N, CA, C and O atoms as a GROMACS GRO file, in nm:
protein
  620
    1UNK      N    1  -0.264  -1.370  -1.086
    1UNK     CA    2  -0.127  -1.375  -1.138
    1UNK      C    3  -0.034  -1.400  -1.020
    1UNK      O    4   0.019  -1.304  -0.964
    2UNK      N    5  -0.013  -1.523  -0.981
    2UNK     CA    6   0.067  -1.550  -0.863
    2UNK      C    7   0.212  -1.501  -0.872
    2UNK      O    8   0.253  -1.420  -0.789
    3UNK      N    9   0.290  -1.546  -0.969
    3UNK     CA   10   0.429  -1.505  -0.983
    3UNK      C   11   0.460  -1.485  -1.130
    3UNK      O   12   0.411  -1.558  -1.216
    4UNK      N   13   0.542  -1.384  -1.158
    4UNK     CA   14   0.578  -1.360  -1.296
    4UNK      C   15   0.693  -1.449  -1.341
    4UNK      O   16   0.710  -1.474  -1.460
    5UNK      N   17   0.771  -1.498  -1.246
    5UNK     CA   18   0.878  -1.592  -1.278
    5UNK      C   19   0.906  -1.678  -1.156
    5UNK      O   20   0.874  -1.640  -1.044
    6UNK      N   21   0.967  -1.794  -1.179
    6UNK     CA   22   0.994  -1.890  -1.073
    6UNK      C   23   1.074  -1.824  -0.962
    6UNK      O   24   1.180  -1.765  -0.986
    7UNK      N   25   1.024  -1.834  -0.840
    7UNK     CA   26   1.091  -1.775  -0.725
    7UNK      C   27   1.071  -1.625  -0.711
    7UNK      O   28   1.128  -1.563  -0.621
    8UNK      N   29   0.991  -1.567  -0.800
    8UNK     CA   30   0.969  -1.422  -0.798
    8UNK      C   31   0.865  -1.381  -0.695
    8UNK      O   32   0.803  -1.465  -0.630
    9UNK      N   33   0.849  -1.251  -0.682
    9UNK     CA   34   0.750  -1.195  -0.590
    9UNK      C   35   0.609  -1.231  -0.633
    9UNK      O   36   0.581  -1.242  -0.753
   10UNK      N   37   0.521  -1.250  -0.537
   10UNK     CA   38   0.380  -1.278  -0.564
   10UNK      C   39   0.309  -1.147  -0.598
   10UNK      O   40   0.323  -1.048  -0.526
   11UNK      N   41   0.234  -1.148  -0.707
   11UNK     CA   42   0.162  -1.030  -0.754
   11UNK      C   43   0.012  -1.053  -0.735
   11UNK      O   44  -0.042  -1.152  -0.784
   12UNK      N   45  -0.054  -0.961  -0.664
   12UNK     CA   46  -0.199  -0.971  -0.643
   12UNK      C   47  -0.275  -0.914  -0.762
   12UNK      O   48  -0.387  -0.958  -0.790
   13UNK      N   49  -0.218  -0.818  -0.832
   13UNK     CA   50  -0.284  -0.752  -0.943
   13UNK      C   51  -0.237  -0.608  -0.952
   13UNK      O   52  -0.135  -0.571  -0.894
   14UNK      N   53  -0.313  -0.529  -1.024
   14UNK     CA   54  -0.284  -0.386  -1.035
   14UNK      C   55  -0.407  -0.309  -0.989
   14UNK      O   56  -0.520  -0.354  -1.006
   15UNK      N   57  -0.382  -0.193  -0.931
   15UNK     CA   58  -0.491  -0.107  -0.886
   15UNK      C   59  -0.478   0.028  -0.956
   15UNK      O   60  -0.374   0.093  -0.950
   16UNK      N   61  -0.584   0.067  -1.023
   16UNK     CA   62  -0.588   0.194  -1.094
   16UNK      C   63  -0.625   0.305  -0.996
   16UNK      O   64  -0.724   0.294  -0.922
   17UNK      N   65  -0.546   0.412  -0.995
   17UNK     CA   66  -0.583   0.528  -0.915
   17UNK      C   67  -0.687   0.604  -0.996
   17UNK      O   68  -0.655   0.666  -1.098
   18UNK      N   69  -0.810   0.599  -0.951
   18UNK     CA   70  -0.922   0.658  -1.024
   18UNK      C   71  -0.939   0.806  -0.991
   18UNK      O   72  -0.869   0.862  -0.907
   19UNK      N   73  -1.034   0.866  -1.061
   19UNK     CA   74  -1.068   1.007  -1.034
   19UNK      C   75  -1.091   1.024  -0.884
   19UNK      O   76  -1.135   0.931  -0.816
   20UNK      N   77  -1.063   1.140  -0.836
   20UNK     CA   78  -1.080   1.172  -0.694
   20UNK      C   79  -0.987   1.091  -0.604
   20UNK      O   80  -1.005   1.092  -0.482
   21UNK      N   81  -0.888   1.020  -0.661
   21UNK     CA   82  -0.790   0.946  -0.581
   21UNK      C   83  -0.837   0.815  -0.523
   21UNK      O   84  -0.771   0.760  -0.434
   22UNK      N   85  -0.949   0.763  -0.570
   22UNK     CA   86  -1.001   0.637  -0.517
   22UNK      C   87  -0.914   0.521  -0.567
   22UNK      O   88  -0.884   0.511  -0.685
   23UNK      N   89  -0.876   0.435  -0.475
   23UNK     CA   90  -0.792   0.320  -0.506
   23UNK      C   91  -0.854   0.196  -0.443
   23UNK      O   92  -0.882   0.193  -0.324
   24UNK      N   93  -0.876   0.093  -0.525
   24UNK     CA   94  -0.932  -0.034  -0.480
   24UNK      C   95  -0.819  -0.136  -0.468
   24UNK      O   96  -0.745  -0.158  -0.564
   25UNK      N   97  -0.806  -0.198  -0.351
   25UNK     CA   98  -0.707  -0.303  -0.334
   25UNK      C   99  -0.762  -0.434  -0.389
   25UNK      O  100  -0.883  -0.451  -0.401
   26UNK      N  101  -0.672  -0.527  -0.423
   26UNK     CA  102  -0.714  -0.657  -0.477
   26UNK      C  103  -0.785  -0.737  -0.368
   26UNK      O  104  -0.754  -0.727  -0.250
   27UNK      N  105  -0.882  -0.816  -0.412
   27UNK     CA  106  -0.958  -0.899  -0.318
   27UNK      C  107  -0.869  -0.996  -0.243
   27UNK      O  108  -0.889  -1.020  -0.124
   28UNK      N  109  -0.770  -1.051  -0.311
   28UNK     CA  110  -0.681  -1.147  -0.247
   28UNK      C  111  -0.595  -1.080  -0.139
   28UNK      O  112  -0.577  -1.138  -0.032
   29UNK      N  113  -0.543  -0.961  -0.166
   29UNK     CA  114  -0.464  -0.888  -0.065
   29UNK      C  115  -0.553  -0.851   0.053
   29UNK      O  116  -0.510  -0.858   0.168
   30UNK      N  117  -0.676  -0.810   0.026
   30UNK     CA  118  -0.770  -0.775   0.133
   30UNK      C  119  -0.789  -0.894   0.227
   30UNK      O  120  -0.783  -0.880   0.349
   31UNK      N  121  -0.812  -1.011   0.168
   31UNK     CA  122  -0.833  -1.132   0.249
   31UNK      C  123  -0.706  -1.174   0.322
   31UNK      O  124  -0.709  -1.203   0.442
   32UNK      N  125  -0.594  -1.178   0.250
   32UNK     CA  126  -0.470  -1.228   0.308
   32UNK      C  127  -0.424  -1.146   0.429
   32UNK      O  128  -0.375  -1.201   0.527
   33UNK      N  129  -0.440  -1.015   0.422
   33UNK     CA  130  -0.396  -0.927   0.530
   33UNK      C  131  -0.511  -0.882   0.620
   33UNK      O  132  -0.491  -0.806   0.714
   34UNK      N  133  -0.633  -0.930   0.590
   34UNK     CA  134  -0.754  -0.890   0.664
   34UNK      C  135  -0.752  -0.736   0.682
   34UNK      O  136  -0.777  -0.683   0.790
   35UNK      N  137  -0.720  -0.670   0.572
   35UNK     CA  138  -0.682  -0.529   0.574
   35UNK      C  139  -0.797  -0.434   0.609
   35UNK      O  140  -0.771  -0.321   0.652
   36UNK      N  141  -0.922  -0.477   0.593
   36UNK     CA  142  -1.034  -0.387   0.619
   36UNK      C  143  -1.090  -0.399   0.762
   36UNK      O  144  -1.174  -0.319   0.801
   37UNK      N  145  -1.045  -0.496   0.837
   37UNK     CA  146  -1.106  -0.531   0.966
   37UNK      C  147  -1.107  -0.416   1.066
   37UNK      O  148  -1.198  -0.409   1.150
   38UNK      N  149  -1.009  -0.325   1.060
   38UNK     CA  150  -1.001  -0.216   1.159
   38UNK      C  151  -1.059  -0.085   1.108
   38UNK      O  152  -1.071   0.011   1.184
   39UNK      N  153  -1.096  -0.080   0.980
   39UNK     CA  154  -1.153   0.042   0.924
   39UNK      C  155  -1.052   0.151   0.890
   39UNK      O  156  -1.088   0.255   0.836
   40UNK      N  157  -0.926   0.126   0.922
   40UNK     CA  158  -0.816   0.219   0.894
   40UNK      C  159  -0.693   0.138   0.857
   40UNK      O  160  -0.675   0.025   0.903
   41UNK      N  161  -0.608   0.197   0.774
   41UNK     CA  162  -0.482   0.134   0.738
   41UNK      C  163  -0.370   0.236   0.748
   41UNK      O  164  -0.392   0.357   0.747
   42UNK      N  165  -0.251   0.185   0.758
   42UNK     CA  166  -0.131   0.268   0.753
   42UNK      C  167  -0.069   0.254   0.615
   42UNK      O  168  -0.059   0.144   0.561
   43UNK      N  169  -0.028   0.366   0.560
   43UNK     CA  170   0.049   0.370   0.436
   43UNK      C  171   0.188   0.419   0.473
   43UNK      O  172   0.202   0.510   0.554
   44UNK      N  173   0.288   0.360   0.414
   44UNK     CA  174   0.423   0.414   0.434
   44UNK      C  175   0.500   0.406   0.304
   44UNK      O  176   0.477   0.319   0.220
   45UNK      N  177   0.591   0.500   0.290
   45UNK     CA  178   0.664   0.516   0.165
   45UNK      C  179   0.733   0.387   0.126
   45UNK      O  180   0.789   0.315   0.208
   46UNK      N  181   0.727   0.361  -0.005
   46UNK     CA  182   0.788   0.240  -0.060
   46UNK      C  183   0.938   0.252  -0.072
   46UNK      O  184   0.998   0.353  -0.036
   47UNK      N  185   0.998   0.147  -0.122
   47UNK     CA  186   1.143   0.144  -0.137
   47UNK      C  187   1.186   0.231  -0.256
   47UNK      O  188   1.104   0.272  -0.337
   48UNK      N  189   1.315   0.258  -0.263
   48UNK     CA  190   1.367   0.336  -0.374
   48UNK      C  191   1.352   0.260  -0.506
   48UNK      O  192   1.346   0.322  -0.612
   49UNK      N  193   1.346   0.127  -0.500
   49UNK     CA  194   1.338   0.049  -0.623
   49UNK      C  195   1.196   0.033  -0.678
   49UNK      O  196   1.179   0.004  -0.796
   50UNK      N  197   1.093   0.052  -0.593
   50UNK     CA  198   0.955   0.038  -0.642
   50UNK      C  199   0.869   0.162  -0.624
   50UNK      O  200   0.765   0.174  -0.689
   51UNK      N  201   0.910   0.254  -0.538
   51UNK     CA  202   0.829   0.373  -0.514
   51UNK      C  203   0.693   0.336  -0.458
   51UNK      O  204   0.677   0.233  -0.393
   52UNK      N  205   0.595   0.420  -0.485
   52UNK     CA  206   0.460   0.394  -0.435
   52UNK      C  207   0.455   0.393  -0.284
   52UNK      O  208   0.514   0.479  -0.217
   53UNK      N  209   0.384   0.294  -0.228
   53UNK     CA  210   0.369   0.286  -0.084
   53UNK      C  211   0.337   0.144  -0.041
   53UNK      O  212   0.297   0.061  -0.123
   54UNK      N  213   0.356   0.116   0.086
   54UNK     CA  214   0.321  -0.011   0.147
   54UNK      C  215   0.196   0.008   0.231
   54UNK      O  216   0.167   0.119   0.277
   55UNK      N  217   0.123  -0.101   0.252
   55UNK     CA  218  -0.004  -0.096   0.323
   55UNK      C  219  -0.004  -0.200   0.435
   55UNK      O  220   0.031  -0.316   0.412
   56UNK      N  221  -0.042  -0.158   0.554
   56UNK     CA  222  -0.057  -0.249   0.667
   56UNK      C  223  -0.168  -0.195   0.757
   56UNK      O  224  -0.231  -0.094   0.726
   57UNK      N  225  -0.190  -0.263   0.868
   57UNK     CA  226  -0.289  -0.216   0.966
   57UNK      C  227  -0.230  -0.231   1.105
   57UNK      O  228  -0.131  -0.301   1.126
   58UNK      N  229  -0.294  -0.164   1.200
   58UNK     CA  230  -0.242  -0.159   1.337
   58UNK      C  231  -0.219  -0.298   1.395
   58UNK      O  232  -0.113  -0.325   1.452
   59UNK      N  233  -0.314  -0.387   1.382
   59UNK     CA  234  -0.302  -0.520   1.440
   59UNK      C  235  -0.186  -0.600   1.387
   59UNK      O  236  -0.132  -0.686   1.458
   60UNK      N  237  -0.144  -0.575   1.264
   60UNK     CA  238  -0.027  -0.643   1.207
   60UNK      C  239   0.103  -0.572   1.247
   60UNK      O  240   0.201  -0.637   1.283
   61UNK      N  241   0.102  -0.441   1.238
   61UNK     CA  242   0.224  -0.364   1.264
   61UNK      C  243   0.262  -0.364   1.413
   61UNK      O  244   0.378  -0.384   1.448
   62UNK      N  245   0.163  -0.341   1.497
   62UNK     CA  246   0.189  -0.325   1.640
   62UNK      C  247   0.251  -0.449   1.704
   62UNK      O  248   0.333  -0.437   1.795
   63UNK      N  249   0.213  -0.567   1.658
   63UNK     CA  250   0.262  -0.692   1.718
   63UNK      C  251   0.386  -0.747   1.647
   63UNK      O  252   0.436  -0.853   1.684
   64UNK      N  253   0.435  -0.676   1.547
   64UNK     CA  254   0.551  -0.721   1.472
   64UNK      C  255   0.680  -0.663   1.530
   64UNK      O  256   0.677  -0.587   1.627
   65UNK      N  257   0.792  -0.700   1.470
   65UNK     CA  258   0.921  -0.645   1.512
   65UNK      C  259   0.929  -0.495   1.482
   65UNK      O  260   1.018  -0.426   1.532
   66UNK      N  261   0.836  -0.445   1.402
   66UNK     CA  262   0.832  -0.302   1.370
   66UNK      C  263   0.732  -0.227   1.457
   66UNK      O  264   0.701  -0.111   1.429
   67UNK      N  265   0.683  -0.290   1.561
   67UNK     CA  266   0.587  -0.227   1.651
   67UNK      C  267   0.637  -0.099   1.714
   67UNK      O  268   0.558  -0.014   1.755
   68UNK      N  269   0.769  -0.085   1.722
   68UNK     CA  270   0.828   0.037   1.780
   68UNK      C  271   0.790   0.161   1.700
   68UNK      O  272   0.790   0.272   1.754
   69UNK      N  273   0.757   0.145   1.574
   69UNK     CA  274   0.715   0.259   1.492
   69UNK      C  275   0.593   0.325   1.556
   69UNK      O  276   0.590   0.447   1.572
   70UNK      N  277   0.494   0.245   1.592
   70UNK     CA  278   0.374   0.300   1.656
   70UNK      C  279   0.402   0.344   1.799
   70UNK      O  280   0.349   0.445   1.844
   71UNK      N  281   0.484   0.268   1.870
   71UNK     CA  282   0.516   0.305   2.008
   71UNK      C  283   0.584   0.441   2.014
   71UNK      O  284   0.564   0.517   2.110
   72UNK      N  285   0.664   0.472   1.914
   72UNK     CA  286   0.740   0.597   1.914
   72UNK      C  287   0.673   0.710   1.836
   72UNK      O  288   0.724   0.822   1.833
   73UNK      N  289   0.560   0.682   1.775
   73UNK     CA  290   0.482   0.787   1.707
   73UNK      C  291   0.336   0.774   1.752
   73UNK      O  292   0.252   0.727   1.676
   74UNK      N  293   0.307   0.816   1.874
   74UNK     CA  294   0.173   0.799   1.930
   74UNK      C  295   0.063   0.863   1.846
   74UNK      O  296  -0.051   0.816   1.848
   75UNK      N  297   0.093   0.969   1.772
   75UNK     CA  298  -0.013   1.032   1.691
   75UNK      C  299  -0.056   0.941   1.576
   75UNK      O  300  -0.167   0.955   1.525
   76UNK      N  301   0.030   0.849   1.535
   76UNK     CA  302  -0.011   0.747   1.437
   76UNK      C  303  -0.088   0.636   1.507
   76UNK      O  304  -0.194   0.593   1.462
   77UNK      N  305  -0.033   0.591   1.618
   77UNK     CA  306  -0.094   0.480   1.692
   77UNK      C  307  -0.238   0.510   1.731
   77UNK      O  308  -0.325   0.424   1.716
   78UNK      N  309  -0.263   0.631   1.780
   78UNK     CA  310  -0.398   0.664   1.826
   78UNK      C  311  -0.479   0.743   1.723
   78UNK      O  312  -0.587   0.794   1.753
   79UNK      N  313  -0.425   0.754   1.602
   79UNK     CA  314  -0.493   0.820   1.490
   79UNK      C  315  -0.526   0.968   1.517
   79UNK      O  316  -0.624   1.020   1.464
   80UNK      N  317  -0.445   1.034   1.600
   80UNK     CA  318  -0.470   1.177   1.623
   80UNK      C  319  -0.398   1.265   1.520
   80UNK      O  320  -0.429   1.383   1.507
   81UNK      N  321  -0.303   1.207   1.448
   81UNK     CA  322  -0.245   1.280   1.335
   81UNK      C  323  -0.356   1.299   1.232
   81UNK      O  324  -0.448   1.217   1.225
   82UNK      N  325  -0.350   1.404   1.155
   82UNK     CA  326  -0.449   1.429   1.051
   82UNK      C  327  -0.446   1.313   0.950
   82UNK      O  328  -0.339   1.269   0.908
   83UNK      N  329  -0.562   1.266   0.913
   83UNK     CA  330  -0.571   1.159   0.815
   83UNK      C  331  -0.495   1.199   0.688
   83UNK      O  332  -0.514   1.308   0.634
   84UNK      N  333  -0.408   1.110   0.641
   84UNK     CA  334  -0.332   1.134   0.519
   84UNK      C  335  -0.207   1.217   0.536
   84UNK      O  336  -0.135   1.240   0.439
   85UNK      N  337  -0.179   1.264   0.658
   85UNK     CA  338  -0.060   1.344   0.684
   85UNK      C  339   0.058   1.250   0.711
   85UNK      O  340   0.056   1.171   0.805
   86UNK      N  341   0.161   1.260   0.627
   86UNK     CA  342   0.278   1.173   0.643
   86UNK      C  343   0.370   1.225   0.751
   86UNK      O  344   0.403   1.344   0.757
   87UNK      N  345   0.411   1.132   0.839
   87UNK     CA  346   0.500   1.162   0.950
   87UNK      C  347   0.630   1.085   0.927
   87UNK      O  348   0.630   0.963   0.911
   88UNK      N  349   0.740   1.158   0.926
   88UNK     CA  350   0.870   1.097   0.901
   88UNK      C  351   0.917   1.024   1.026
   88UNK      O  352   0.909   1.075   1.137
   89UNK      N  353   0.968   0.902   1.005
   89UNK     CA  354   1.023   0.823   1.114
   89UNK      C  355   1.133   0.733   1.057
   89UNK      O  356   1.105   0.643   0.977
   90UNK      N  357   1.255   0.757   1.097
   90UNK     CA  358   1.370   0.674   1.060
   90UNK      C  359   1.375   0.639   0.911
   90UNK      O  360   1.382   0.521   0.876
   91UNK      N  361   1.372   0.738   0.826
   91UNK     CA  362   1.394   0.715   0.683
   91UNK      C  363   1.271   0.688   0.599
   91UNK      O  364   1.279   0.692   0.476
   92UNK      N  365   1.159   0.662   0.661
   92UNK     CA  366   1.034   0.643   0.586
   92UNK      C  367   0.931   0.739   0.643
   92UNK      O  368   0.950   0.797   0.750
   93UNK      N  369   0.822   0.753   0.570
   93UNK     CA  370   0.712   0.837   0.617
   93UNK      C  371   0.586   0.754   0.624
   93UNK      O  372   0.562   0.668   0.539
   94UNK      N  373   0.505   0.780   0.728
   94UNK     CA  374   0.386   0.700   0.760
   94UNK      C  375   0.264   0.788   0.773
   94UNK      O  376   0.271   0.901   0.822
   95UNK      N  377   0.151   0.736   0.728
   95UNK     CA  378   0.023   0.806   0.742
   95UNK      C  379  -0.086   0.700   0.764
   95UNK      O  380  -0.066   0.582   0.737
   96UNK      N  381  -0.199   0.746   0.812
   96UNK     CA  382  -0.314   0.656   0.823
   96UNK      C  383  -0.428   0.711   0.738
   96UNK      O  384  -0.439   0.832   0.718
   97UNK      N  385  -0.512   0.620   0.687
   97UNK     CA  386  -0.632   0.659   0.613
   97UNK      C  387  -0.743   0.559   0.644
   97UNK      O  388  -0.718   0.444   0.680
   98UNK      N  389  -0.866   0.606   0.627
   98UNK     CA  390  -0.981   0.517   0.638
   98UNK      C  391  -0.982   0.422   0.520
   98UNK      O  392  -0.936   0.456   0.411
   99UNK      N  393  -1.036   0.301   0.542
   99UNK     CA  394  -1.055   0.204   0.435
   99UNK      C  395  -1.198   0.153   0.444
   99UNK      O  396  -1.249   0.129   0.554
  100UNK      N  397  -1.264   0.137   0.330
  100UNK     CA  398  -1.402   0.086   0.330
  100UNK      C  399  -1.401  -0.065   0.349
  100UNK      O  400  -1.297  -0.130   0.336
  101UNK      N  401  -1.517  -0.120   0.379
  101UNK     CA  402  -1.531  -0.265   0.392
  101UNK      C  403  -1.496  -0.336   0.262
  101UNK      O  404  -1.457  -0.453   0.263
  102UNK      N  405  -1.509  -0.265   0.149
  102UNK     CA  406  -1.479  -0.322   0.017
  102UNK      C  407  -1.331  -0.311  -0.019
  102UNK      O  408  -1.288  -0.364  -0.121
  103UNK      N  409  -1.252  -0.242   0.064
  103UNK     CA  410  -1.109  -0.230   0.039
  103UNK      C  411  -1.069  -0.111  -0.045
  103UNK      O  412  -0.971  -0.117  -0.120
  104UNK      N  413  -1.143  -0.002  -0.034
  104UNK     CA  414  -1.110   0.121  -0.106
  104UNK      C  415  -1.057   0.225  -0.011
  104UNK      O  416  -1.104   0.240   0.102
  105UNK      N  417  -0.956   0.299  -0.059
  105UNK     CA  418  -0.906   0.416   0.014
  105UNK      C  419  -0.912   0.535  -0.080
  105UNK      O  420  -0.929   0.519  -0.201
  106UNK      N  421  -0.899   0.654  -0.024
  106UNK     CA  422  -0.893   0.775  -0.105
  106UNK      C  423  -0.759   0.844  -0.078
  106UNK      O  424  -0.724   0.874   0.036
  107UNK      N  425  -0.686   0.867  -0.186
  107UNK     CA  426  -0.560   0.939  -0.178
  107UNK      C  427  -0.586   1.083  -0.218
  107UNK      O  428  -0.635   1.110  -0.328
  108UNK      N  429  -0.554   1.176  -0.130
  108UNK     CA  430  -0.572   1.317  -0.163
  108UNK      C  431  -0.463   1.360  -0.262
  108UNK      O  432  -0.364   1.290  -0.282
  109UNK      N  433  -0.483   1.476  -0.323
  109UNK     CA  434  -0.381   1.530  -0.414
  109UNK      C  435  -0.249   1.549  -0.340
  109UNK      O  436  -0.142   1.525  -0.396
  110UNK      N  437  -0.256   1.594  -0.215
  110UNK     CA  438  -0.135   1.615  -0.136
  110UNK      C  439  -0.062   1.483  -0.112
  110UNK      O  440   0.060   1.477  -0.121
  111UNK      N  441  -0.137   1.379  -0.081
  111UNK     CA  442  -0.076   1.248  -0.059
  111UNK      C  443  -0.010   1.196  -0.188
  111UNK      O  444   0.102   1.146  -0.185
  112UNK      N  445  -0.082   1.210  -0.299
  112UNK     CA  446  -0.027   1.162  -0.426
  112UNK      C  447   0.099   1.240  -0.462
  112UNK      O  448   0.196   1.182  -0.510
  113UNK      N  449   0.098   1.369  -0.440
  113UNK     CA  450   0.216   1.451  -0.469
  113UNK      C  451   0.333   1.406  -0.382
  113UNK      O  452   0.444   1.391  -0.431
  114UNK      N  453   0.307   1.384  -0.254
  114UNK     CA  454   0.412   1.340  -0.162
  114UNK      C  455   0.470   1.205  -0.207
  114UNK      O  456   0.591   1.184  -0.200
  115UNK      N  457   0.383   1.115  -0.252
  115UNK     CA  458   0.425   0.981  -0.294
  115UNK      C  459   0.474   0.976  -0.439
  115UNK      O  460   0.521   0.872  -0.486
  116UNK      N  461   0.463   1.088  -0.508
  116UNK     CA  462   0.504   1.099  -0.649
  116UNK      C  463   0.428   1.002  -0.739
  116UNK      O  464   0.485   0.933  -0.824
  117UNK      N  465   0.296   0.998  -0.718
  117UNK     CA  466   0.205   0.921  -0.802
  117UNK      C  467   0.091   1.012  -0.843
  117UNK      O  468   0.079   1.123  -0.790
  118UNK      N  469   0.008   0.968  -0.937
  118UNK     CA  470  -0.102   1.052  -0.983
  118UNK      C  471  -0.220   0.968  -1.030
  118UNK      O  472  -0.206   0.849  -1.058
  119UNK      N  473  -0.335   1.032  -1.038
  119UNK     CA  474  -0.454   0.965  -1.089
  119UNK      C  475  -0.426   0.913  -1.228
  119UNK      O  476  -0.354   0.975  -1.306
  120UNK      N  477  -0.484   0.798  -1.258
  120UNK     CA  478  -0.472   0.739  -1.391
  120UNK      C  479  -0.362   0.635  -1.403
  120UNK      O  480  -0.358   0.563  -1.503
  121UNK      N  481  -0.274   0.625  -1.304
  121UNK     CA  482  -0.170   0.522  -1.314
  121UNK      C  483  -0.216   0.396  -1.242
  121UNK      O  484  -0.302   0.400  -1.154
  122UNK      N  485  -0.156   0.284  -1.281
  122UNK     CA  486  -0.184   0.156  -1.217
  122UNK      C  487  -0.066   0.119  -1.129
  122UNK      O  488   0.049   0.117  -1.174
  123UNK      N  489  -0.095   0.090  -1.004
  123UNK     CA  490   0.007   0.046  -0.909
  123UNK      C  491   0.006  -0.106  -0.901
  123UNK      O  492  -0.101  -0.167  -0.896
  124UNK      N  493   0.122  -0.165  -0.901
  124UNK     CA  494   0.135  -0.310  -0.894
  124UNK      C  495   0.129  -0.354  -0.748
  124UNK      O  496   0.208  -0.309  -0.665
  125UNK      N  497   0.035  -0.442  -0.717
  125UNK     CA  498   0.014  -0.490  -0.581
  125UNK      C  499   0.101  -0.615  -0.558
  125UNK      O  500   0.079  -0.719  -0.621
  126UNK      N  501   0.199  -0.602  -0.468
  126UNK     CA  502   0.302  -0.704  -0.448
  126UNK      C  503   0.304  -0.750  -0.303
  126UNK      O  504   0.302  -0.668  -0.211
  127UNK      N  505   0.307  -0.883  -0.282
  127UNK     CA  506   0.323  -0.932  -0.145
  127UNK      C  507   0.464  -0.896  -0.100
  127UNK      O  508   0.562  -0.935  -0.164
  128UNK      N  509   0.476  -0.823   0.011
  128UNK     CA  510   0.606  -0.778   0.060
  128UNK      C  511   0.654  -0.862   0.177
  128UNK      O  512   0.769  -0.906   0.181
  129UNK      N  513   0.565  -0.883   0.272
  129UNK     CA  514   0.600  -0.956   0.394
  129UNK      C  515   0.470  -1.006   0.456
  129UNK      O  516   0.364  -0.997   0.396
  130UNK      N  517   0.480  -1.059   0.577
  130UNK     CA  518   0.360  -1.106   0.644
  130UNK      C  519   0.283  -0.993   0.711
  130UNK      O  520   0.174  -1.016   0.765
  131UNK      N  521   0.339  -0.871   0.709
  131UNK     CA  522   0.267  -0.760   0.772
  131UNK      C  523   0.225  -0.650   0.675
  131UNK      O  524   0.148  -0.562   0.712
  132UNK      N  525   0.275  -0.652   0.551
  132UNK     CA  526   0.243  -0.544   0.458
  132UNK      C  527   0.252  -0.590   0.314
  132UNK      O  528   0.325  -0.684   0.281
  133UNK      N  529   0.177  -0.522   0.229
  133UNK     CA  530   0.194  -0.542   0.084
  133UNK      C  531   0.229  -0.406   0.024
  133UNK      O  532   0.199  -0.301   0.081
  134UNK      N  533   0.292  -0.412  -0.092
  134UNK     CA  534   0.342  -0.292  -0.159
  134UNK      C  535   0.256  -0.259  -0.279
  134UNK      O  536   0.213  -0.347  -0.353
  135UNK      N  537   0.232  -0.130  -0.298
  135UNK     CA  538   0.166  -0.079  -0.418
  135UNK      C  539   0.275  -0.007  -0.497
  135UNK      O  540   0.295   0.113  -0.482
  136UNK      N  541   0.346  -0.083  -0.583
  136UNK     CA  542   0.463  -0.033  -0.654
  136UNK      C  543   0.428   0.054  -0.773
  136UNK      O  544   0.335   0.025  -0.848
  137UNK      N  545   0.504   0.162  -0.790
  137UNK     CA  546   0.479   0.258  -0.898
  137UNK      C  547   0.575   0.242  -1.015
  137UNK      O  548   0.541   0.277  -1.128
  138UNK      N  549   0.695   0.189  -0.989
  138UNK     CA  550   0.795   0.177  -1.095
  138UNK      C  551   0.896   0.070  -1.057
  138UNK      O  552   0.887   0.010  -0.950
  139UNK      N  553   0.991   0.047  -1.145
  139UNK     CA  554   1.097  -0.048  -1.116
  139UNK      C  555   1.087  -0.176  -1.195
  139UNK      O  556   1.000  -0.192  -1.281
  140UNK      N  557   1.177  -0.268  -1.164
  140UNK     CA  558   1.189  -0.394  -1.237
  140UNK      C  559   1.059  -0.475  -1.239
  140UNK      O  560   1.019  -0.523  -1.345
  141UNK      N  561   0.994  -0.489  -1.125
  141UNK     CA  562   0.870  -0.568  -1.120
  141UNK      C  563   0.758  -0.505  -1.202
  141UNK      O  564   0.684  -0.575  -1.271
  142UNK      N  565   0.747  -0.374  -1.195
  142UNK     CA  566   0.644  -0.304  -1.273
  142UNK      C  567   0.673  -0.322  -1.422
  142UNK      O  568   0.580  -0.347  -1.500
  143UNK      N  569   0.798  -0.310  -1.462
  143UNK     CA  570   0.834  -0.329  -1.603
  143UNK      C  571   0.808  -0.472  -1.647
  143UNK      O  572   0.755  -0.495  -1.756
  144UNK      N  573   0.845  -0.569  -1.564
  144UNK     CA  574   0.821  -0.710  -1.595
  144UNK      C  575   0.672  -0.739  -1.607
  144UNK      O  576   0.630  -0.820  -1.690
  145UNK      N  577   0.591  -0.674  -1.526
  145UNK     CA  578   0.446  -0.698  -1.529
  145UNK      C  579   0.385  -0.656  -1.662
  145UNK      O  580   0.282  -0.710  -1.702
  146UNK      N  581   0.446  -0.561  -1.730
  146UNK     CA  582   0.394  -0.516  -1.859
  146UNK      C  583   0.397  -0.626  -1.962
  146UNK      O  584   0.319  -0.623  -2.058
  147UNK      N  585   0.486  -0.724  -1.946
  147UNK     CA  586   0.493  -0.839  -2.037
  147UNK      C  587   0.379  -0.937  -2.012
  147UNK      O  588   0.354  -1.027  -2.093
  148UNK      N  589   0.310  -0.920  -1.900
  148UNK     CA  590   0.203  -1.012  -1.859
  148UNK      C  591   0.070  -0.940  -1.842
  148UNK      O  592  -0.016  -0.984  -1.766
  149UNK      N  593   0.053  -0.827  -1.913
  149UNK     CA  594  -0.068  -0.742  -1.898
  149UNK      C  595  -0.197  -0.824  -1.899
  149UNK      O  596  -0.285  -0.801  -1.816
  150UNK      N  597  -0.208  -0.919  -1.992
  150UNK     CA  598  -0.333  -0.995  -2.006
  150UNK      C  599  -0.358  -1.094  -1.894
  150UNK      O  600  -0.468  -1.146  -1.881
  151UNK      N  601  -0.257  -1.120  -1.811
  151UNK     CA  602  -0.270  -1.215  -1.702
  151UNK      C  603  -0.293  -1.148  -1.566
  151UNK      O  604  -0.332  -1.214  -1.470
  152UNK      N  605  -0.271  -1.019  -1.559
  152UNK     CA  606  -0.277  -0.949  -1.430
  152UNK      C  607  -0.410  -0.873  -1.417
  152UNK      O  608  -0.438  -0.782  -1.496
  153UNK      N  609  -0.490  -0.912  -1.317
  153UNK     CA  610  -0.619  -0.840  -1.299
  153UNK      C  611  -0.597  -0.696  -1.255
  153UNK      O  612  -0.502  -0.665  -1.184
  154UNK      N  613  -0.689  -0.609  -1.298
  154UNK     CA  614  -0.685  -0.468  -1.260
  154UNK      C  615  -0.806  -0.440  -1.173
  154UNK      O  616  -0.918  -0.478  -1.206
  155UNK      N  617  -0.782  -0.374  -1.061
  155UNK     CA  618  -0.888  -0.341  -0.966
  155UNK      C  619  -0.912  -0.192  -0.962
  155UNK      O  620  -0.998  -0.145  -0.888
   0.00000   0.00000   0.00000
């Protein structure tokens, strides 16, 4: 499902938060961001309009204009912060988690509570930028996607 409307955001699909917090990312997002290559990813809180969280990895974040995030939070950069523990930095919160070669992560109950999401919901996978994609929980795009249920793959 590339775009829901002309000039709209690119949609990779939806990901169901399964039992035990397991979440599978879309194959296309995995390839486009080479998201599994480092074995770990960063999650950071989504926007007020979509909620959920954004996903990136060290190699993309560190070399971007947002590289200062890692430079100024060494416990994220070197993964010494507890896995899944969100660290507040300039209005957003960041955490790291392991990712499998297949593109699966596990969200703990604490992480889901912090992000205001829960098992059983489907997050909309949206291309956000060249360094991150968004797993949106609500908002205009999520509502619009409901009109295209049969066209959007679920992972």
